[in-house]
C-alpha positions in Angstrom: 127.7 78.7 95.1 129.4 81.6 96.7 128.0 83.9 94.1 124.5 82.7 94.9 124.9 83.4 98.6 126.2 86.9 97.8 123.2 87.6 95.5 120.7 86.4 98.2 122.4 88.6 100.8 122.4 91.6 98.6 118.7 91.1 97.7 117.8 90.7 101.4 119.7 93.9 102.3 117.9 95.9 99.6 114.5 94.6 100.8 115.3 95.6 104.4 116.4 99.1 103.3 113.3 99.6 101.1 111.0 98.4 103.8 112.5 100.7 106.5 112.4 103.7 104.1 108.8 103.2 103.2 107.7 102.8 106.8 109.5 106.1 107.8 108.0 108.0 104.9 104.5 106.7 105.6 104.7 107.7 109.3 106.0 111.1 108.5 103.5 111.8 105.7 100.6 110.8 108.0 101.8 112.9 110.9 102.1 116.0 108.6 98.9 115.5 106.8 96.9 118.8 106.9 93.3 119.6 106.3 93.8 120.3 102.6 95.5 117.0 102.1 92.8 115.2 104.0 90.1 117.0 101.9 91.8 115.9 98.7 91.8 112.3 99.8 88.1 112.4 100.9 87.3 113.7 97.5 88.7 110.5 96.0 86.5 108.3 98.1 82.8 107.5 97.6 80.4 110.3 98.8 79.1 108.2 101.7 82.3 106.3 102.5 81.7 106.5 106.3 78.2 105.0 106.0 79.5 102.3 103.8 82.3 101.4 106.3 79.7 101.4 109.1 77.6 99.0 107.2 80.6 96.8 106.4 81.7 96.6 110.1 78.1 96.0 111.3 77.7 93.1 108.9 80.9 91.4 110.2 80.8 92.2 113.9 78.7 89.8 116.0 79.6 91.3 119.4 78.3 94.3 121.4 80.1 97.5 120.4 81.2 99.7 123.2 82.9 102.4 121.2 84.0 103.1 117.7 86.4 105.6 116.2 87.5 106.3 112.6 90.5 108.0 111.2 90.7 110.6 108.6 91.6 109.1 105.2 95.3 108.8 104.6 97.7 107.4 102.1 99.2 104.0 103.0 102.1 102.2 101.4 100.9 99.0 99.8 104.2 97.8 98.4 105.8 97.9 94.9 103.8 94.9 93.7 100.5 96.4 94.9 101.1 99.7 93.0 102.6 101.9 95.7 100.2 103.9 97.9 96.5 103.8 98.3 93.9 105.6 100.4 93.1 103.9 103.7 90.8 104.5 106.6 91.4 103.0 110.0 88.6 102.0 112.3 89.2 101.3 116.0 86.5 99.2 117.8 86.0 98.5 121.5 83.7 95.5 121.7 82.9 92.6 124.0 84.5 89.3 123.2 82.9 85.9 123.7 83.8 86.0 127.4 82.2 89.4 127.9 85.6 91.3 128.2 86.1 94.5 126.3 88.8 94.2 123.6 90.1 96.5 120.9 90.2 95.8 117.2 91.8 97.9 114.6 90.7 97.5 111.0 92.3 99.2 107.9 89.8 99.5 105.0 90.1 100.8 101.5 88.1 101.2 98.4 89.4 99.5 95.2 87.3 100.1 92.1 84.5 101.4 94.3 84.4 98.2 96.3 85.2 98.3 100.0 87.6 95.7 101.4 89.8 95.2 104.4 93.6 95.5 104.1 95.4 92.5 105.6 98.9 93.9 105.8 99.7 93.4 109.5 98.7 95.6 112.5 98.2 99.3 112.3 98.0 101.8 115.0 95.0 104.0 114.4 95.6 107.7 114.9 93.9 111.0 114.0 90.6 109.5 115.2 87.2 111.0 115.7 84.0 109.4 117.0 82.4 107.1 114.5 78.8 108.2 115.0 77.6 106.4 111.8 78.5 103.1 113.4 77.4 103.8 116.9 73.9 104.9 115.9 71.3 102.4 114.6 71.2 101.9 110.9 68.8 104.2 109.0 66.5 101.3 107.9 65.8 100.3 111.5 65.2 103.9 112.6 62.5 104.3 109.9 60.9 101.0 110.9 60.8 102.0 114.6 59.3 105.5 113.8 56.6 103.8 111.8 55.7 101.3 114.5 53.5 102.2 117.5 54.6 99.3 119.7 58.1 99.1 121.0 60.2 96.0 120.5 61.4 94.2 123.7 65.0 95.4 122.9 63.7 99.1 122.7 61.8 98.6 126.0 65.0 97.2 127.6 67.0 100.2 126.4 64.4 102.7 127.7 62.4 103.1 124.4 58.7 103.9 124.0 56.2 101.7 125.8 52.9 100.6 124.3 
């Protein structure tokens, strides 16, 4: 019984040490990531990864977006069982909630086998952000529909769009 307790204690200690080491390495790598490293990571993502992320967020967000920012791609530690590191992108959203108050959401997204999905590994502070113009502008399909139409929709009129 004593041997079992000792083994559990040793395993717990090893887990804590590995966890703290990986967190420190990740934060340091991300802070020192230069333009060449970022360009190498972007090259490993789909050509229009920003547009794909914008479409993904648009499809899942039902609230009014006030602002959106996106990080440069970075390597994130996913754990030993998940295969080590992977390329991630962090998206920071400022949106209305159901009570009309502005709240902030951070989403970490990655591509796995060409398919975009959200990483659910706890909270992440988004840094190295730039304006996410692809998300804040209307989708390309609705822009072409509007340009082909002569009459403005009620929403376009409310936002100061063209009048019939």
